[in-house]
DODOZA-588260 format. One record per residue (C-alpha): x, y, z; residue in one letter. Coordinates in steps of 0.25 Angstrom, whole numbers, plus 2048, in hexadecimal, padded with zeros to 3 digits. Layout:
BEGIN
XYZA/...
//
This chain:
BEGIN
5D5525EADM/5D751CEB9D/5CB519EC1G/5BE512EC1K/5B4514EB5Q/5A5514EB6L/59D513EAAN/58F518EAEV/585511EA5V/576514EA5G/577520EAFE/57552EEABP/583532EADG/58D534EB8I/58B542EBDE/59754AEC3I/59654DED2K/588547ED1Y/58353AECCH/575538EC6A/56C52DEC8S/56C521EBEA/55D521EBFQ/55552DEBBP/54C52CEC7S/556534ED0L/55A541EC9H/565546ED2H/574548ED1L/57D542EDCF/58A548EE1R/59653FEDEI/5A1548EE2S/5A854AEEFG/5A8557EF7I/5B355BF00V/5AF565F0BS/5B1569F19K/5A256AF1CQ/596562F1AA/591564F0BM/582567F0EY/58156FF01G/57B57CEFER/56E577EF8A/562575F02T/55557AEFDT/54C572EF3L/540578EEDY/532572EE9P/53556EEDBR/543567EDFT/53B560EEAL/53155BEE0E/53D556ED7M/54354FEE3L/536549EE7D/534543EDAQ/54253DEDBL/53D537EE9E/54753FEF1L/53F549EF8L/53A541F03D/54853EF08E/54C54DF06L/540552F0EN/544549F1AQ/551550F1BI/54F55FF16G/54756AF1CY/53956DF16I/53857CF14G/52A582F12R/52C591F16N/53659CF17S/5385A9F1FV/53F5B6F1CT/5455C1F26Y/54A5CFF25K/54F5D7F30D/54A5CCF39G/53C5CDF34K/5345C3F2CR/5325C7F1DV/5265C1F16T/5275C9F09S/5335C1F04R/53B5B4F06G/53B5A6F03W/52D5A3F08H/5285A7EFBV/52D59AEF5M/524592EFEF/51859AEFAQ/51B596EEBR/51D587EEDM/510584EE6S/50D578EDCG/51656EEE4T/513564EEFY/522567EF4L/520575EF8D/52C577F01Y/53B578F01C/54456DF06L/551572F0CN/55B567F0CI/56A568F0BR/571562EFFQ/579558F07K/56C551F0BY/564552EFES/57054CEF7E/570541F01N/56253EEFEV/56453EEEFI/571536EEFR/56B52BEF9D/55E52AEF0T/567528EE4Y/57051DEEAL/563516EEFE/55F515EE0M/56C50EEDDG/57451AED8G/58351DEDBR/58852AEE0A/59752DEDEY/59A534EEAI/5A853AEEBG/5AB53AEDCW/5AF547ED4A/5B054AEC6L/5BE54BEBFE/5BA54DEB1D/5B1548EA6F/5B0547E97T/5A5545E8DV/5A953EE80G/5A5532E77S/5B0529E7CQ/5A8522E86S/5A0515E83E/591516E81G/58A523E85D/593526E91H/59A532E8BK/59E539E98V/5AB534E9FT/5AD53AEADS/5B9539EB6Q/5B5539EC5I/5BE538ED1R/5BB533EDFQ/5BE53FEE8V/5C3538EF4D/5CA52BEEEG/5CF531EE1G/5C9525ED9E/5C6528ECAD/5BA524EC2M/5B6526EB4T/5A7527EB1V/5A0525EA4Y/59252BEA3S/588530E99K/58653EE9FF/58D546EAAI/585550EB3V/58D55AEBAG/58655EEC7A/593561ECDD/59056FED2G/59357EECEG/5A257AECBH/59D56EEC3S/5A9567EBDL/5A0560EB3V/59C56EEAER/5AA573EADR/5AF567EA6L/5A4568E9CS/5A7577E99N/59957CE9CI/59958BE9FP/59458FEADF/59159DEACE/58A5A6EB6G/58C5B1EC0D/5955B2ECCR/5905BBED7T/5965C1EE4D/58B5BAEEDF/5905B1EF7K/5865A9F01W/5885A1F0DV/580595F11R/58158EF1FI/57A581F23D/57957DF31G/57257DF3FQ/56D58BF42F/564592F4CK/55D59FF4AT/5525A7F50N/54D5ABF42M/53D5A8F43P/53859DF3AD/547598F37A/54158AF35D/53858DF29L/541588F1FG/547595F19F/54A5A3F1EA/5505AFF18S/5565BBF1FI/5575C8F17E/5655CCF1DS/56B5D9F1BK/5795D3F1CS/5785C5F16H/56E5C5F0BG/5625BDF0BN/5655B2F16V/5605A4F14L/55C59BF1FW/55858DF1BV/553581F24Q/55B574F1FL/55B565F22D/55E55FF2FH/55B56CF36G/566574F30M/565582F2BK/56B58AF20R/56E599F20I/5735A1F14G/5775AFF11F/57F5B8F07A/58D5BDF09M/58B5CCF08T/5965D5F02A/59A5D8F10E/59C5CAF14M/5A35C7F07L/5AD5D2F0AA/5AE5CDF19K/5B05BEF16Y/5B35BDF07G/5B35AEF03N/5B95A9F10S/5AC5A9F19L/5AE59EF24T/5A3596F2AE/5A359EF37E/5A25ABF2FQ/5965A5F27A/58F5A1F34K/5915AFF3AE/58B5B6F2DE/5805ACF2EA/57C5B1F3CV/57D5BFF37K/5745BCF2BS/5695B7F34M/5685C4F3CE/55F5C9F43P/55D5BAF46F/5665B2F4DL/56E5A6F47L/57659BF4FE/57E591F46I/57F584F4EE/58657CF42K/58A57EF34V/588572F2AD/58D579F1EW/58F587F19W/59458EF0CT/59859BF06L/59559BEF7Y/5955A5EEBS/5885A7EE2I/58A5A5ED3N/5805A2EC8Q/584599EBDR/57D590EB2V/585586EA9A/583589E9AD/57D57BE99T/57956FEA2F/57B565E97F/588564E8EA/58E55BE84N/582552E85D/58854BE91R/58B556E9CI/58055BEA5L/580565EB1L/577566EBCA/57656EEC9G/580578ECDD/589573EC2A/58157BEB8C/57B586EC1H/57F58DECDT/578598ED5H/57559DEE3S/56D595EEES/5655A1EEFG/55859BEEBA/55C58DEEFA/55C588EE1Q/569580EE0G/565571EE4M/557573EDEN/55D577ED1T/56756BED1G/55B562ED4V/553568EC8H/55F566EBFD/561557EC4A/553553EC2V/55255AEB5N/55E553EB0L/55D545EB6A/550541EAFW/556546EA1K/563540EA3L/55D533EA8G/554532E9CG/560535E92V/56852AE98V/55C520E97K/55B524E88G/54D52BE8AW/552539E85Y/55D53EE7DS/568547E83T/55F553E7ED/557551E8BM/563555E93L/563563E8BR/555565E92T/55C564E9FY/56656FE9BD/55B578E95N/552576EA1E/55B577EADR/565581EA7R/55958BEA5L/554589EB3A/56258BEB8A/564598EB1Q/55759DEB6H/55B599EC4L/5695A1EC3I/5625ADEBEE/5595ADECBL/5655AAED4D/56C5B6ECFK/5625BFED6A/55F5B5EE2F/56E5B5EE6S/56F5C4EE5A/5635C7EEDT/5665BCEF8I/5745C3EF9S/56C5D0EFCG/56F5D6EEEQ/5665DBEE3I/56A5D6ED5P/56D5E1ECBD/5605DDEC3T/5575E1ECFH/55F5EDED5K/5565F9ED6G/54A5F0ED7L/54C5EAEE5Y/5525F0EF1A/5525E3EF9D/5595D6EF4A/54F5CEEFCN/5435D4EF6E/5495D1EE8L/54C5C2EECF/53E5C0EF0T/5395C5EE3K/5425BDEDBL/5405B0EE4F/5315B2EE3D/5315B4ED3E/53A5A7ED2S/53459EEDDI/52E594ED4Q/53B592ECDF/543592EDAN/53A587EE0I/53B57FED3G/52C57EED0L/52D588EC5G/539583EBEI/53657FEB0H/53C57CEA3Y/539580E95N/532578E8AE/53A56EE83S/53955FE7ES/53655BE8DI/52D567E90N/523568E86K/517572E86A/50B56BE8CP/4FE56BE84S/4F5569E91T/4F656FE9FG/4FC57BEA4M/50A576EA9V/51557AEA0S/51F570E9BA/52C571EA2G/526575EAFW/52456DEBCR/519563EBBA/50E565EC6P/50D55CED1D/4FF557ED6A/4F854CEDFL/4F2540ED9V/4EC533EDFY/4F1525EDCA/4E551AEDBP/4E0517EE8G/4E8521EF0S/4E352CEF9R/4F0533EF9I/4F553CEEDP/50253BEE7V/50A546EE0R/50C545ED1L/51B549ED3F/51C53CEDBL/516534ED0L/51F53AEC6T/52C538ECER/53953BEC6N/53E52EEC1T/543534EB4G/535530EAEM/52B53AEA7W/51D53AEADS/51053BEA4I/50453FEACL/4F753CEA5I/4EC545EABF/4E053CEA8A/4D6547EACG/4C8542EB0Q/4C7534EA9P/4B8536EA6T/4BC542E9DL/4CA53DE98T/4C952EE97R/4C752DE88E/4D3537E85T/4DB531E90L/4DA523E8BA/4DE527E7DL/4EA52FE83S/4EF524E8BM/4F051BE7FK/4F8525E78K/501528E83L/504519E86T/509518E77V/511524E79S/51851FE86L/51C512E7FE/52651BE77N/52D520E83L/53951AE8AP/534510E95K/535517EA3G/535525E9EM/526529EA0V/51C525EAAR/50D529EAAC/50252DEB5F/4F352EEB2T/4ED539EBBL/4DE537EBBI/4D5543EBFA/4CA53CEC8H/4C8536ED5S/4CF52AED9I/4C2524EDET/4BA524ED1E/4B9515ED0G/4BE50BEC6D/4BD515EBAQ/4CC517EBDV/4CE50AEB5F/4C8511EA8A/4D251DEA9I/4DE51BE9FP/4EB51DEA6R/4FA51CEA4I/503519EB0G/4FD51BEBEH/4F0522EC0A/4EE52DECAY/4E2535ECEY/4E2544ECDD/4D6544ED6S/4D5553ED8D/4DA556ECAR/4E655EED0S/4F1557EC7A/4E855AEBBH/4E7569EC0A/4F656AEC3A/4F9566EB5Y/4ED56EEB0T/4E8562EA8I/4D8561EA7S/4D2556EADT/4C8555EA2S/4D3553E97S/4DF54EE9EG/4ED54FE99G/4FC54AE9AV/508550EA1A/51654BE9FI/52054EEABL/52F54DEA9R/536544EB3P/53A551EBBD/52B555EBCG/52B560EB1I/51F560EA8L/52455CE9AG/51755CE93Y/50855BE94A/4FD558E8AT/4EE555E89A/4E9547E89L/4E4549E7BE/4F254CE77E/4FA541E7EI/50153DE72E/50A54AE73T/510543E7FV/51853AE76E/51C546E6EG/52154CE7BF/52A540E7FF/52F53EE70N/53554CE71G/540547E7AF/53F538E7DV/549530E74L/542525E6CG/542516E70N/
//
């Protein structure tokens, strides 16, 4: 066809509607398609949970996001104008243990996207703003390994471009064209639930309205959501009851939405000074049959799973998808792994999405003021059931409990009590000469590299074993691709114990675990030491004793292509 041709060499593919970084150090997808709208597109996604914050922190994005968003550390619940302490979102904050980022960040998607895009551009990336996918094919006609041919068109100017890439990632929303052109089934449940969300400047006499989150158990509008947002804005959300649906149908106007918002806050008063954005949307739950098709096509975010915003999982789940996929896709492009590595993305993230969808079916019903058929007769109050379900799934909801099954990259450990496929613990250690500790998660920033943590234990007890183990590990590392692995040696003694430090074998930079908290977090004895291998996304891949350090090579041989 007529138009420009762009042959993308060395990049991990052009991604429709979003563009992935050519470097595996920024694992996010960027919007490249224009949106025509009559109102500012702030987006539905606002709340980021602790595990997502950890991921963004390891990508060096969190500091900037925290400067913009609202830090939420508490919540309050009301019924009939009175505070209810037996249920509500506050239980979430009580369960945020094991992380140094024990808060929620409320930031509208418009601003989080700006931060991610600007960082990407500063790295030298190119964002194709205002381009939309027309069609794509996967075939053997293209030169080299660029088997995906995509036709894209500039939305405003009408200019055409042909893009050749190794892979295509459809992160183009619930109506994904990539998914539809790939004939990937997207089955699930349609519901009659409809919710309203309004962002703007509000005033209310509700006590503690500035805590971060609030919920009002309304008899007429379901479980009403109140959220503090960035720039002093607030969000209010409520369910369209059967009475409201009968009254308005699908033709609810902004003025009518504002009127219902005022009613939903009763007995408290609400004054709406300004509306930035509002929406009325239907609740459906769907999961794609596969997230990886034809060895070239990948799906992420809403393109492969849709659900309600009841537990605020949308953007969090999308970030988890992107982080999981990007280091694997980057490694495949670099030649470190075969395309089988991308099947682990499908296996890991699709199971997580399926679990989320099952939870969301119950969440969306109870938030709408209804009790699902599976729980009828057991509960008379939908809010009580919501609290029980939320409490039972809280670790999954805040991301700290998300984990993946054993596989070639999640091998059962032979030491410690942390299971493979689970989030690796964070801990504080000290660099030589420093009085200020540093977090392990900041040492193991996500640049697409694996991190090997060598727990040296107490050198007076482990020195002989440690020396032999280091020699074996050094040989093993020589067989791995350059730039794929980095090492840290964690020493369980005081930083002030004299020049004996020079007699301690090490690989990579040494850090002092003065209070033994890092060893304890990984349940590794300071009298024997051990080794823990962290995936680029901070998941524990494998752990073993120093005496069995040769098994590290076997672990990597299970998925790394030979040199």
